DSSP file (Angstrom, degrees, kcal/mol; ACC not computed):
  #  RESIDUE AA STRUCTURE BP1 BP2  ACC     N-H-->O    O-->H-N    N-H-->O    O-->H-N    TCO  KAPPA ALPHA  PHI   PSI    X-CA   Y-CA   Z-CA
    1    1 A X              0   0    0      0, 0.0     5,-0.2     0, 0.0     0, 0.0   0.000 360.0 360.0 360.0-175.7   -1.8   -5.1  -12.9
    2    2 A X        +     0   0    0      3,-0.1     2,-0.3     2,-0.0     4,-0.0   0.787 360.0  95.1 -68.8 -28.9   -3.7   -7.7  -14.8
    3    3 A X  S >  S-     0   0    0      1,-0.2     3,-1.5     2,-0.1     0, 0.0  -0.497  71.0-147.0 -70.9 125.1   -6.3   -5.1  -15.8
    4    4 A X  T 3  S+     0   0    0     -2,-0.3    -1,-0.2     1,-0.3    -2,-0.0   0.677  97.2  62.7 -66.6 -16.2   -5.6   -3.6  -19.2
    5    5 A X  T 3  S+     0   0    0     38,-0.0    39,-3.4    39,-0.0     2,-0.4   0.129  96.0  72.7 -94.3  20.5   -7.0   -0.3  -17.9
    6    6 A X  E <   +A   43   0A   0     -3,-1.5     2,-0.3    37,-0.2    37,-0.2  -0.996  57.9 120.8-136.1 137.8   -4.4    0.1  -15.2
    7    7 A X  E     -A   42   0A   0     35,-2.5    35,-3.0    -2,-0.4     2,-0.2  -0.985  58.7 -62.8-179.2 174.0   -0.7    0.9  -15.5
    8    8 A X  E     -A   41   0A   0     -2,-0.3     2,-0.5    33,-0.2    33,-0.2  -0.511  50.9-120.0 -74.6 138.2    2.2    3.2  -14.7
    9    9 A X  E     -     0   0A   0     31,-2.7    29,-2.3    -2,-0.2    30,-0.4  -0.690  30.8-174.4 -80.2 121.8    1.9    6.8  -15.9
   10   10 A X  E     -A   37   0A   0     -2,-0.5     2,-0.3    27,-0.2    27,-0.2  -0.945   5.7-167.1-112.7 139.1    4.8    7.7  -18.3
   11   11 A X  E     -A   36   0A   0     25,-2.1    25,-3.3    -2,-0.4     2,-0.3  -0.943  10.7-176.7-128.8 151.4    5.1   11.3  -19.5
   12   12 A X        +     0   0    0     -2,-0.3     2,-0.3    23,-0.2    23,-0.1  -0.971  22.4 128.2-146.1 130.0    7.0   13.1  -22.2
   13   13 A X    >   -     0   0    0     -2,-0.3     3,-1.5    21,-0.3    -2,-0.0  -0.956  68.7 -93.9-164.8 168.6    7.2   16.8  -23.0
   14   14 A X  T 3  S+     0   0    0     -2,-0.3    -1,-0.0     1,-0.2     0, 0.0   0.691 122.8  57.9 -63.2 -15.0    9.9   19.5  -23.6
   15   15 A X  T 3  S+     0   0    0      2,-0.1     2,-0.3     3,-0.0    -1,-0.2   0.491  81.0 102.9 -96.4  -3.7    9.5   20.4  -19.9
   16   16 A X  S <  S-     0   0    0     -3,-1.5    -3,-0.0     1,-0.1    -4,-0.0  -0.609  83.7 -99.5 -82.1 139.7   10.3   16.9  -18.5
   17   17 A X        -     0   0    0     -2,-0.3     3,-0.1     1,-0.1    -1,-0.1  -0.144  20.3-148.3 -55.4 150.5   13.8   16.5  -17.0
   18   18 A X  S    S-     0   0    0      1,-0.3     2,-0.3    -3,-0.1    -1,-0.1   0.757  74.7 -11.6 -90.6 -29.2   16.4   14.9  -19.2
   19   19 A X        -     0   0    0     11,-0.0     2,-0.5     9,-0.0    -1,-0.3  -0.985  67.9-103.0-162.7 159.9   18.3   13.3  -16.3
   20   20 A X    >   -     0   0    0      3,-0.4     3,-1.9    -2,-0.3     7,-0.2  -0.824  52.2-108.5 -87.6 126.6   18.7   13.3  -12.5
   21   21 A X  T 3  S-     0   0    0     -2,-0.5    -1,-0.0     1,-0.3     0, 0.0  -0.352  95.0  -8.6 -61.7 126.3   21.9   15.2  -11.7
   22   22 A X  T 3  S+     0   0    0     -2,-0.1    -1,-0.3     1,-0.1     2,-0.1   0.690 112.7 100.7  60.1  22.4   24.7   12.9  -10.5
   23   23 A X    <>  +     0   0    0     -3,-1.9     4,-2.4     1,-0.1    -3,-0.4  -0.543  36.5 161.1-132.2  68.3   22.3    9.9  -10.4
   24   24 A X  H  > S+     0   0    0      1,-0.2     4,-2.3     2,-0.2     5,-0.2   0.843  74.8  52.9 -61.7 -35.0   23.0    8.0  -13.5
   25   25 A X  H  > S+     0   0    0      2,-0.2     4,-2.1     1,-0.2    -1,-0.2   0.931 111.4  45.7 -66.3 -43.9   21.3    4.7  -12.2
   26   26 A X  H  > S+     0   0    0      1,-0.2     4,-2.9     2,-0.2     5,-0.3   0.901 111.6  53.3 -64.0 -40.4   18.1    6.5  -11.3
   27   27 A X  H  X S+     0   0    0     -4,-2.4     4,-2.5    -7,-0.2    -2,-0.2   0.925 110.3  46.8 -60.1 -44.7   18.2    8.3  -14.7
   28   28 A X  H  < S+     0   0    0     -4,-2.3    -1,-0.2     1,-0.2    -2,-0.2   0.875 116.6  45.1 -64.3 -37.1   18.5    4.9  -16.6
   29   29 A X  H  < S+     0   0    0     -4,-2.1    -2,-0.2    -5,-0.2    -1,-0.2   0.890 123.7  31.3 -73.7 -40.4   15.7    3.4  -14.5
   30   30 A X  H  < S+     0   0    0     -4,-2.9     7,-3.6    -5,-0.2     2,-0.6   0.706 111.0  61.5 -96.4 -22.7   13.2    6.3  -14.7
   31   31 A X  E  <  +B   36   0A   0     -4,-2.5     2,-0.5    -5,-0.3     5,-0.2  -0.916  59.9 176.0-115.8 113.0   13.9    7.9  -18.1
   32   32 A X  E >  S-B   35   0A   0      3,-2.8     3,-2.5    -2,-0.6    -4,-0.1  -0.951  71.2 -28.7-121.6 113.4   13.3    5.6  -21.1
   33   33 A X  T 3  S-     0   0    0     -2,-0.5    -1,-0.2     1,-0.3     3,-0.1   0.866 127.8 -46.1  49.1  41.8   13.7    7.0  -24.6
   34   34 A X  T 3  S+     0   0    0      1,-0.3     2,-0.4   -16,-0.1   -21,-0.3   0.395 114.6 120.8  84.8  -4.1   12.7   10.5  -23.4
   35   35 A X  E <   - B   0  32A   0     -3,-2.5    -3,-2.8   -23,-0.1     2,-0.6  -0.801  57.0-140.9 -94.6 133.7    9.7    9.2  -21.3
   36   36 A X  E     -AB  11  31A   0    -25,-3.3   -25,-2.1    -2,-0.4     2,-0.9  -0.845   8.5-143.8 -93.4 119.9    9.7    9.8  -17.6
   37   37 A X  E     -A   10   0A   0     -7,-3.6   -27,-0.2    -2,-0.6   -28,-0.0  -0.751  14.5-165.8 -80.3 110.0    8.4    6.8  -15.6
   38   38 A X  E     -     0   0A   0    -29,-2.3    -1,-0.2    -2,-0.9   -28,-0.1   0.761  26.1-130.0 -73.8 -24.6    6.5    8.7  -12.8
   39   39 A X  E     +     0   0A   0    -30,-0.4    17,-3.4     1,-0.3     2,-0.5   0.482  67.5 127.2  85.0   1.6    6.0    5.6  -10.5
   40   40 A X  E     - C   0  55A   0    -31,-0.4   -31,-2.7    15,-0.2     2,-0.5  -0.821  53.8-144.1 -96.1 129.8    2.3    6.5  -10.2
   41   41 A X  E     -AC   8  54A   0     13,-3.3    12,-3.2    -2,-0.5    13,-1.0  -0.826  23.4-172.4 -92.8 125.4   -0.1    3.7  -11.0
   42   42 A X  E     -AC   7  52A   0    -35,-3.0   -35,-2.5    -2,-0.5     2,-0.4  -0.833  15.4-149.6-117.2 154.7   -3.3    5.0  -12.8
   43   43 A X  E     -AC   6  51A   0      8,-2.6     8,-2.5    -2,-0.3     2,-0.5  -0.985  10.8-147.0-122.1 135.7   -6.6    3.4  -13.7
   44   44 A X  E     - C   0  50A   0    -39,-3.4     6,-0.2    -2,-0.4     2,-0.1  -0.883  14.7-147.2-103.3 129.8   -8.6    4.5  -16.7
   45   45 A X    >   -     0   0    0      4,-2.7     3,-2.0    -2,-0.5    -1,-0.0  -0.270  35.9 -89.3 -87.5 179.6  -12.4    4.2  -16.5
   46   46 A X  T 3  S+     0   0    0      1,-0.3    -1,-0.1     2,-0.1    -2,-0.0   0.745 127.1  54.1 -61.3 -25.4  -14.9    3.5  -19.3
   47   47 A X  T 3  S-     0   0    0      2,-0.1    -1,-0.3     0, 0.0    -3,-0.0   0.417 121.0-105.5 -90.5   1.3  -15.1    7.2  -20.2
   48   48 A X  S <  S+     0   0    0     -3,-2.0     2,-0.3     1,-0.3    -2,-0.1   0.556  73.1 141.1  88.0   7.8  -11.3    7.6  -20.6
   49   49 A X        -     0   0    0      1,-0.0    -4,-2.7     2,-0.0     2,-0.4  -0.628  44.5-135.2 -83.8 144.5  -10.8    9.4  -17.3
   50   50 A X  E     -C   44   0A   0     -2,-0.3     2,-0.4    -6,-0.2    -6,-0.2  -0.802  17.6-168.2-103.3 141.6   -7.7    8.5  -15.3
   51   51 A X  E     -C   43   0A   0     -8,-2.5    -8,-2.6    -2,-0.4     2,-0.2  -0.989  25.6-117.4-129.2 136.0   -7.6    7.9  -11.5
   52   52 A X  E     +C   42   0A   0     -2,-0.4   -10,-0.2   -10,-0.2     3,-0.1  -0.522  32.7 173.5 -68.9 133.7   -4.6    7.7   -9.3
   53   53 A X  E     -     0   0A   0    -12,-3.2     2,-0.3     1,-0.4   -11,-0.2   0.804  51.6 -62.5-105.5 -57.0   -4.4    4.2   -7.6
   54   54 A X  E     -C   41   0A   0    -13,-1.0   -13,-3.3    16,-0.1    -1,-0.4  -0.953  61.1 -61.9-172.8-178.6   -1.0    4.1   -5.7
   55   55 A X  E >>  -C   40   0A   0     -2,-0.3     3,-1.0   -15,-0.2     4,-0.7  -0.716  41.3-132.2 -81.7 138.5    2.7    4.3   -6.2
   56   56 A X  G >4 S+     0   0    0    -17,-3.4     3,-1.1    -2,-0.4    -1,-0.1   0.892 107.3  57.6 -56.4 -40.4    4.0    1.4   -8.3
   57   57 A X  G 34 S+     0   0    0    -18,-0.4    -1,-0.3     1,-0.2   -17,-0.1   0.754  99.0  59.7 -63.7 -25.0    6.7    0.8   -5.6
   58   58 A X  G <4 S+     0   0    0     -3,-1.0    11,-0.4     2,-0.0    -1,-0.2   0.722  82.1 101.7 -79.2 -20.4    4.1    0.2   -2.9
   59   59 A X    <<  +     0   0    0     -3,-1.1     2,-0.3    -4,-0.7     9,-0.2  -0.337  49.2 176.9 -65.4 142.5    2.4   -2.7   -4.7
   60   60 A X  E     -D   67   0B   0      7,-2.3     7,-3.4     5,-0.1     2,-0.5  -0.954  27.4-117.7-141.6 165.1    3.3   -6.2   -3.4
   61   61 A X  E     -D   66   0B   0     -2,-0.3    36,-0.6     5,-0.2     2,-0.5  -0.896  22.3-174.4-109.9 129.4    2.2   -9.7   -4.2
   62   62 A X  E >  S-DE  65  96B   0      3,-2.7     3,-1.9    -2,-0.5    34,-0.2  -0.954  76.5 -28.1-123.2 109.2    0.5  -11.9   -1.6
   63   63 A X  T 3  S-     0   0    0     32,-2.0    -1,-0.1    -2,-0.5    33,-0.1   0.863 128.1 -45.6  54.2  38.3   -0.2  -15.5   -2.6
   64   64 A X  T 3  S+     0   0    0     31,-0.3     2,-0.4     1,-0.3    -1,-0.3   0.357 115.4 114.5  89.5  -6.1   -0.3  -14.5   -6.3
   65   65 A X  E <   -D   62   0B   0     -3,-1.9    -3,-2.7    62,-0.0     2,-0.4  -0.845  66.1-127.6-101.8 133.8   -2.6  -11.5   -5.7
   66   66 A X  E     -D   61   0B   0     -2,-0.4     2,-0.5    -5,-0.2    -5,-0.2  -0.655  28.7-164.5 -75.1 128.0   -1.4   -7.9   -6.4
   67   67 A X  E     -D   60   0B   0     -7,-3.4    -7,-2.3    -2,-0.4     2,-0.6  -0.970  11.5-162.2-120.5 128.8   -2.1   -5.8   -3.3
   68   68 A X    >>  -     0   0    0     -2,-0.5     4,-1.6    -9,-0.2     3,-1.1  -0.938  14.1-147.4-107.7 114.2   -2.0   -2.0   -3.3
   69   69 A X  H 3> S+     0   0    0     -2,-0.6     4,-2.9   -11,-0.4     5,-0.2   0.843  97.2  60.1 -48.9 -38.2   -1.7   -0.6    0.2
   70   70 A X  H 3> S+     0   0    0      1,-0.2     4,-2.6     2,-0.2    -1,-0.3   0.892 104.2  49.2 -59.8 -40.0   -3.8    2.4   -0.7
   71   71 A X  H <> S+     0   0    0     -3,-1.1     4,-1.7     2,-0.2    -1,-0.2   0.885 112.1  47.7 -67.8 -37.7   -6.8    0.2   -1.6
   72   72 A X  H  X S+     0   0    0     -4,-1.6     4,-2.3     2,-0.2    -2,-0.2   0.901 112.4  50.3 -67.5 -40.3   -6.5   -1.7    1.7
   73   73 A X  H  X S+     0   0    0     -4,-2.9     4,-2.3    -5,-0.2    -2,-0.2   0.918 108.1  52.2 -62.3 -44.0   -6.3    1.7    3.5
   74   74 A X  H  < S+     0   0    0     -4,-2.6     4,-0.4     1,-0.2    -1,-0.2   0.877 109.6  50.0 -60.9 -37.3   -9.4    3.0    1.7
   75   75 A X  H >< S+     0   0    0     -4,-1.7     3,-1.3     1,-0.2     4,-0.3   0.923 109.8  50.1 -65.9 -44.7  -11.2   -0.2    2.8
   76   76 A X  H >< S+     0   0    0     -4,-2.3     3,-1.9     1,-0.3     6,-0.2   0.882 103.6  60.0 -60.5 -38.4  -10.1    0.3    6.4
   77   77 A X  T 3< S+     0   0    0     -4,-2.3    -1,-0.3     1,-0.3    -2,-0.2   0.629  91.1  69.4 -69.1 -12.0  -11.3    3.9    6.4
   78   78 A X  T <  S+     0   0    0     -3,-1.3     2,-0.3    -4,-0.4    -1,-0.3   0.665  76.1  98.9 -76.9 -15.5  -14.8    2.7    5.6
   79   79 A X  S X  S-     0   0    0     -3,-1.9     3,-1.6    -4,-0.3    37,-0.0  -0.586  80.8-133.5 -70.6 130.0  -15.0    1.3    9.2
   80   80 A X  T 3  S+     0   0    0     -2,-0.3    -1,-0.1     1,-0.3    -3,-0.0   0.716 101.2  46.0 -61.9 -21.2  -16.9    3.9   11.2
   81   81 A X  T 3  S+     0   0    0     24,-0.1    25,-2.9    29,-0.0     2,-0.6   0.434  86.6 101.3-102.8   1.2  -14.3    3.9   14.1
   82   82 A X  E <   +F  105   0B   0     -3,-1.6    23,-0.2    -6,-0.2     3,-0.1  -0.772  40.3 176.2 -90.5 122.0  -11.1    4.1   12.0
   83   83 A X  E     -     0   0B   0     21,-2.7     2,-0.3    -2,-0.6    22,-0.2   0.830  67.2  -8.7 -90.2 -37.9   -9.6    7.6   12.0
   84   84 A X  E     -F  104   0B   0     20,-1.6    20,-3.1    -8,-0.1    -1,-0.3  -0.984  61.6-176.0-159.2 157.8   -6.4    6.8   10.0
   85   85 A X  E     -F  103   0B   0     -2,-0.3     2,-0.4    18,-0.2    18,-0.2  -0.991  12.2-163.6-158.4 148.7   -4.4    3.9    8.7
   86   86 A X  E     -F  102   0B   0     16,-2.2    16,-2.7    -2,-0.3     2,-0.4  -0.989  15.0-161.2-136.8 131.9   -1.2    3.0    6.9
   87   87 A X  E     +F  101   0B   0     -2,-0.4     2,-0.3    14,-0.2    14,-0.2  -0.898  14.7 165.8-116.0 141.2   -0.7   -0.4    5.3
   88   88 A X  E     -F  100   0B   0     12,-2.4    12,-2.5    -2,-0.4     2,-0.4  -0.914  37.2 -97.5-143.4 170.1    2.6   -2.1    4.3
   89   89 A X  E     -F   99   0B   0     -2,-0.3     2,-0.3    10,-0.2    10,-0.2  -0.777  32.3-172.2 -93.4 133.8    3.8   -5.5    3.3
   90   90 A X  E     -F   98   0B   0      8,-2.6     8,-2.2    -2,-0.4    72,-0.1  -0.921  36.8 -96.1-115.8 151.6    5.5   -7.8    5.9
   91   91 A X  E     -F   97   0B   0     -2,-0.3    72,-3.0     6,-0.2     2,-0.4  -0.391  40.3-157.5 -64.7 144.1    7.2  -11.1    4.9
   92   92 A X  E  >  -Fg  96 163B   0      4,-1.7     4,-1.2    70,-0.2    72,-0.2  -0.968  21.0-127.3-127.7 140.0    4.9  -14.1    5.3
   93   93 A X  T  4 S+     0   0    0     70,-2.9    71,-0.1    -2,-0.4    -1,-0.1   0.770 104.3   9.9 -63.2 -27.5    6.0  -17.7    5.8
   94   94 A X  T  4 S+     0   0    0     69,-0.2    -1,-0.2    77,-0.1     3,-0.1   0.643 127.4  52.5-121.5 -24.3    4.0  -19.1    2.9
   95   95 A X  T  4 S-     0   0    0      1,-0.1   -32,-2.0    76,-0.1     2,-1.4   0.543  93.3-128.8 -92.2  -7.2    2.5  -16.1    1.0
   96   96 A X  E  < S+EF  62  92B   0     -4,-1.2    -4,-1.7   -34,-0.2     2,-0.3  -0.544  85.1   8.3  89.7 -69.2    5.8  -14.2    0.4
   97   97 A X  E     - F   0  91B   0     -2,-1.4     2,-0.3   -36,-0.6    -6,-0.2  -0.950  67.1-173.2-136.9 159.0    4.3  -11.0    1.7
   98   98 A X  E     - F   0  90B   0     -8,-2.2    -8,-2.6    -2,-0.3     2,-0.1  -0.984  34.3 -92.5-149.0 154.2    1.0  -10.1    3.4
   99   99 A X  E     - F   0  89B   0     28,-0.5    32,-2.9    -2,-0.3    33,-0.7  -0.404  37.0-178.0 -71.8 142.5   -0.6   -6.9    4.5
  100  100 A X  E     -hF 132  88B   0    -12,-2.5   -12,-2.4    30,-0.2     2,-0.4  -0.964  12.0-150.8-132.6 151.0    0.0   -5.4    7.9
  101  101 A X  E     -hF 133  87B   0     31,-2.7    33,-2.8    -2,-0.3     2,-0.5  -0.949  19.1-153.7-132.7 145.2   -1.6   -2.2    9.2
  102  102 A X  E     -hF 134  86B   0    -16,-2.7   -16,-2.2    -2,-0.4     2,-0.4  -0.978  33.9-168.2-108.0 123.9   -0.9    0.6   11.6
  103  103 A X  E     -hF 135  85B   0     31,-2.6    33,-2.6    -2,-0.5     2,-0.5  -0.939  22.8-156.9-127.3 136.2   -4.3    1.9   12.7
  104  104 A X  E     - F   0  84B   0    -20,-3.1   -21,-2.7    -2,-0.4   -20,-1.6  -0.952  19.4-151.9-106.5 122.9   -5.6    5.0   14.6
  105  105 A X  E     - F   0  82B   0     -2,-0.5   -23,-0.2    31,-0.4     3,-0.1  -0.724  28.2 -97.8 -94.3 144.4   -9.0    4.5   16.2
  106  106 A X    >   -     0   0    0    -25,-2.9     3,-2.2    -2,-0.3    -1,-0.1  -0.266  54.1 -84.7 -59.6 145.2  -11.3    7.5   16.7
  107  107 A X  T 3  S+     0   0    0      1,-0.3    -1,-0.1    -3,-0.0     3,-0.1  -0.214 114.6  15.9 -53.7 134.5  -11.2    9.0   20.2
  108  108 A X  T 3  S+     0   0    0      1,-0.3     2,-0.3    -3,-0.1    -1,-0.3   0.387 103.2 111.1  84.1  -4.1  -13.5    7.2   22.7
  109  109 A X    <   -     0   0    0     -3,-2.2     2,-0.4   -28,-0.1    -1,-0.3  -0.710  51.7-154.9-102.7 154.8  -13.9    4.1   20.4
  110  110 A X        +     0   0    0     -2,-0.3     2,-0.4    -3,-0.1    -3,-0.0  -0.992  17.9 167.6-130.1 125.1  -12.6    0.6   21.0
  111  111 A X        -     0   0    0     -2,-0.4     2,-0.2   -30,-0.1    -6,-0.1  -1.000  21.1-145.3-135.8 134.0  -11.9   -1.8   18.2
  112  112 A X     >  -     0   0    0     -2,-0.4     4,-2.2     1,-0.1     5,-0.2  -0.560  27.5-113.2 -93.0 163.0  -10.0   -5.1   18.4
  113  113 A X  H  > S+     0   0    0      1,-0.2     4,-2.8     2,-0.2     5,-0.2   0.910 119.4  52.6 -57.4 -42.6   -7.7   -6.6   15.7
  114  114 A X  H  > S+     0   0    0      1,-0.2     4,-2.4     2,-0.2    -1,-0.2   0.905 108.0  49.6 -63.8 -41.6  -10.2   -9.4   15.3
  115  115 A X  H  > S+     0   0    0      2,-0.2     4,-1.9     1,-0.2    -1,-0.2   0.908 113.1  47.0 -62.7 -41.4  -13.2   -7.0   14.8
  116  116 A X  H  X S+     0   0    0     -4,-2.2     4,-2.2     2,-0.2    -2,-0.2   0.907 111.4  50.5 -67.9 -41.2  -11.2   -5.1   12.2
  117  117 A X  H  X S+     0   0    0     -4,-2.8     4,-2.5     1,-0.2    -2,-0.2   0.887 109.5  51.5 -63.4 -38.3  -10.2   -8.3   10.4
  118  118 A X  H  X S+     0   0    0     -4,-2.4     4,-2.2     2,-0.2    -1,-0.2   0.887 107.2  53.6 -64.3 -38.4  -13.8   -9.4   10.4
  119  119 A X  H  X S+     0   0    0     -4,-1.9     4,-1.3     2,-0.2    -2,-0.2   0.922 110.2  47.1 -60.6 -44.2  -14.8   -6.0    8.9
  120  120 A X  H  X S+     0   0    0     -4,-2.2     4,-1.8     1,-0.2     3,-0.5   0.925 110.8  51.8 -61.4 -44.9  -12.2   -6.6    6.1
  121  121 A X  H  < S+     0   0    0     -4,-2.5    -1,-0.2     1,-0.2    -2,-0.2   0.864 113.6  44.5 -60.9 -37.0  -13.5  -10.2    5.6
  122  122 A X  H  < S+     0   0    0     -4,-2.2    -1,-0.2     1,-0.2    -2,-0.2   0.702 124.0  32.9 -79.8 -20.2  -17.0   -8.9    5.2
  123  123 A X  H  < S+     0   0    0     -4,-1.3     2,-0.3    -3,-0.5    -2,-0.2   0.424 119.3  19.0-121.8  -0.1  -16.2   -5.9    2.9
  124  124 A X  S  < S-     0   0    0     -4,-1.8     2,-0.1    -5,-0.1     5,-0.1  -0.908  91.8 -55.9-156.5-178.3  -13.3   -6.9    0.7
  125  125 A X    >   -     0   0    0     -2,-0.3     3,-1.7     1,-0.1     4,-0.3  -0.384  47.0-120.7 -69.9 147.4  -11.2   -9.7   -0.7
  126  126 A X  G >  S+     0   0    0      1,-0.3     3,-1.6     2,-0.2    -1,-0.1   0.847 110.6  61.5 -56.6 -36.8   -9.6  -12.2    1.7
  127  127 A X  G 3  S+     0   0    0      1,-0.3   -28,-0.5    -6,-0.0    -1,-0.3   0.708  97.4  60.1 -67.1 -16.5   -6.1  -11.4    0.5
  128  128 A X  G <  S+     0   0    0     -3,-1.7     2,-0.4    -8,-0.1    -1,-0.3   0.526  74.9 113.9 -87.8  -5.5   -6.5   -7.8    1.6
  129  129 A X  S <  S-     0   0    0     -3,-1.6   -30,-0.2    -4,-0.3     2,-0.2  -0.513  75.2-120.1 -67.8 121.7   -7.1   -8.7    5.3
  130  130 A X        -     0   0    0     -2,-0.4   -30,-0.2     1,-0.2     3,-0.1  -0.464  17.5-156.0 -62.2 128.5   -4.2   -7.3    7.3
  131  131 A X  S    S+     0   0    0    -32,-2.9     2,-0.4    -2,-0.2   -31,-0.2   0.693  81.0  30.5 -79.9 -19.0   -2.6  -10.3    9.1
  132  132 A X  E     -h  100   0B   0    -33,-0.7   -31,-2.7    31,-0.1     2,-0.4  -0.998  69.0-169.1-141.9 136.1   -1.2   -8.0   11.8
  133  133 A X  E     -h  101   0B   0     -2,-0.4     2,-0.5   -33,-0.2   -31,-0.2  -0.991   3.5-167.8-130.7 128.2   -2.6   -4.8   13.2
  134  134 A X  E     -h  102   0B   0    -33,-2.8   -31,-2.6    -2,-0.4     2,-0.4  -0.969  15.8-144.8-115.0 121.6   -0.9   -2.3   15.5
  135  135 A X  E     +h  103   0B   0     -2,-0.5     2,-0.3   -33,-0.2   -31,-0.2  -0.733  28.1 170.8 -87.7 131.2   -3.0    0.3   17.1
  136  136 A X        -     0   0    0    -33,-2.6   -31,-0.4    -2,-0.4     3,-0.1  -0.866  44.0-121.8-135.0 165.7   -1.3    3.7   17.5
  137  137 A X  S    S+     0   0    0      1,-0.3     2,-0.3    -2,-0.3    -1,-0.1   0.801  95.4   1.8 -79.4 -30.6   -2.2    7.3   18.5
  138  138 A X  S    S-     0   0    0    -35,-0.1     2,-0.4    -3,-0.0    -1,-0.3  -0.991  74.1-109.2-155.9 152.6   -0.9    8.7   15.2
  139  139 A X        -     0   0    0     -2,-0.3     2,-0.1    -3,-0.1   -54,-0.0  -0.683  45.3-113.4 -80.4 128.3    0.6    7.6   11.9
  140  140 A X        -     0   0    0     -2,-0.4     8,-2.5     8,-0.1     2,-0.3  -0.397  32.4-159.8 -66.6 137.1    4.2    8.6   11.6
  141  141 A X  B     -I  147   0C   0      6,-0.3     6,-0.2    -2,-0.1     2,-0.1  -0.832  10.6-128.3-113.5 153.7    5.0   11.2    9.0
  142  142 A X    >   -     0   0    0      4,-3.0     3,-2.3    -2,-0.3     6,-0.1  -0.268  44.0 -83.0 -88.8-176.5    8.4   12.0    7.4
  143  143 A X  T 3  S+     0   0    0      1,-0.3    -1,-0.1     2,-0.1    -2,-0.0   0.745 130.0  57.1 -60.8 -23.9   10.0   15.5    7.1
  144  144 A X  T 3  S-     0   0    0      2,-0.1    -1,-0.3     3,-0.0     3,-0.1   0.416 119.0-110.3 -87.6   2.4    7.9   16.2    4.0
  145  145 A X  S <  S+     0   0    0     -3,-2.3     2,-0.2     1,-0.3    -2,-0.1   0.644  78.4 126.7  79.5  13.9    4.7   15.5    5.9
  146  146 A X  S    S-     0   0    0      1,-0.1    -4,-3.0     0, 0.0    -1,-0.3  -0.680  75.7 -79.0-101.4 159.6    4.0   12.3    4.0
  147  147 A X  B     -I  141   0C   0     -2,-0.2     2,-1.6    -6,-0.2    -6,-0.3  -0.352  42.8-132.3 -56.4 127.6    3.3    8.9    5.6
  148  148 A X     >  +     0   0    0     -8,-2.5     4,-2.3     1,-0.2     5,-0.2  -0.602  33.0 173.8 -87.8  80.1    6.7    7.4    6.6
  149  149 A X  H  > S+     0   0    0     -2,-1.6     4,-2.9     1,-0.2     5,-0.2   0.876  74.0  53.2 -60.0 -42.4    6.2    3.9    5.0
  150  150 A X  H  > S+     0   0    0      1,-0.2     4,-2.3     2,-0.2    -1,-0.2   0.924 112.1  46.1 -60.2 -40.7    9.8    2.7    5.7
  151  151 A X  H  > S+     0   0    0      2,-0.2     4,-2.5     1,-0.2    -2,-0.2   0.906 112.8  50.2 -65.5 -41.4    9.4    3.6    9.4
  152  152 A X  H  X S+     0   0    0     -4,-2.3     4,-2.5     2,-0.2     5,-0.2   0.920 110.2  49.9 -62.9 -44.1    6.0    2.0    9.6
  153  153 A X  H  X S+     0   0    0     -4,-2.9     4,-2.7     2,-0.2    -2,-0.2   0.928 111.5  48.7 -60.4 -45.2    7.4   -1.2    8.0
  154  154 A X  H  X S+     0   0    0     -4,-2.3     4,-2.6    -5,-0.2    -2,-0.2   0.923 111.9  49.2 -60.9 -44.1   10.3   -1.3   10.5
  155  155 A X  H  X S+     0   0    0     -4,-2.5     4,-1.9     1,-0.2    -1,-0.2   0.912 113.9  45.2 -62.6 -42.9    7.9   -0.8   13.5
  156  156 A X  H  X S+     0   0    0     -4,-2.5     4,-2.9     2,-0.2     5,-0.5   0.876 112.5  51.4 -69.4 -37.4    5.5   -3.5   12.3
  157  157 A X  H  X S+     0   0    0     -4,-2.7     4,-2.4    -5,-0.2    -2,-0.2   0.918 110.1  49.7 -64.0 -42.7    8.5   -5.9   11.6
  158  158 A X  H  < S+     0   0    0     -4,-2.6    -2,-0.2    -5,-0.2    -1,-0.2   0.900 117.4  41.1 -61.9 -40.2    9.9   -5.3   15.1
  159  159 A X  H  < S+     0   0    0     -4,-1.9    -2,-0.2    -5,-0.2    -1,-0.2   0.905 133.8  15.9 -74.9 -43.1    6.4   -6.0   16.6
  160  160 A X  H  < S-     0   0    0     -4,-2.9    -3,-0.2     1,-0.2    -2,-0.2   0.641  80.9-164.8-112.3 -17.9    5.3   -8.9   14.5
  161  161 A X     <  -     0   0    0     -4,-2.4     2,-0.4    -5,-0.5    -1,-0.2  -0.317  64.2  -4.9  64.4-149.9    8.4  -10.4   12.7
  162  162 A X  S    S-     0   0    0    -72,-0.1   -70,-0.2     1,-0.1     2,-0.2  -0.636  84.2-119.2 -76.5 130.7    7.6  -12.7    9.8
  163  163 A X  B     -g   92   0B   0    -72,-3.0   -70,-2.9    -2,-0.4     2,-0.3  -0.466  29.3-147.5 -73.0 142.5    3.9  -13.4    9.6
  164  164 A X        -     0   0    0    -72,-0.2     2,-0.3    -2,-0.2    -1,-0.0  -0.790  19.2-107.4-111.3 150.5    2.8  -17.0   10.1
  165  165 A X        -     0   0    0     -2,-0.3    -1,-0.0     1,-0.1   -73,-0.0  -0.602  28.9-163.3 -70.3 137.1    0.0  -19.0    8.6
  166  166 A X        -     0   0    0     -2,-0.3    -1,-0.1     0, 0.0    -2,-0.0   0.539  25.4-129.2-105.1  -7.5   -2.5  -19.6   11.4
  167  167 A X  S    S+     0   0    0      1,-0.1    -2,-0.1     0, 0.0     0, 0.0   0.761  79.0 110.8  68.1  23.0   -4.5  -22.4    9.9
  168  168 A X  S    S-     0   0    0      0, 0.0    -1,-0.1     0, 0.0    -3,-0.0   0.192  98.7-100.5-112.2  14.7   -7.8  -20.5   10.6
  169  169 A X  S    S+     0   0    0      1,-0.0    -4,-0.0     0, 0.0     0, 0.0   0.566 109.9  92.4  76.7   6.4   -8.7  -19.8    7.0
  170  170 A X              0   0    0      1,-0.1   -41,-0.0   -39,-0.0    -1,-0.0   0.461 360.0 360.0-110.1  -6.4   -7.3  -16.3    7.6
  171  171 A X              0   0    0    -73,-0.0    -1,-0.1   -77,-0.0   -77,-0.1   0.564 360.0 360.0 -65.6 360.0   -3.7  -16.8    6.5
């Protein structure tokens, strides 16, 4: 990111792999002069402690702003009725990409897309407001038990297509 205290974690030690077996392109991309590019974006605080931010691959640009899905998800989870959330980038007609969210609401609660977008507007930067929200019973996981981002992106693309500017100051 723009912040000098944020960047991709690279590691080097005698215990780090030298190459990915039978994957020369991945080896060239991820292993640079003996350094392993982990793909993890870290932030260093004033005391020199490092904090995980997100996967480098998950970051996308919306109208010139770097957006990290994890940060948008953390903001959504501050809403008292949100049980779980997954954010991904969808193509946007003028911004390039914009955030879209799959959201699980706590049992017995009712929240509309507009109410959730207003919560984002009141509690975070405008560019982080999900332009499309799909309410689901559970967030899909892959075989490893991790959030299945490619599946989520496909589901949101099928439902919403390319996101459009709405001319409401919310695009």
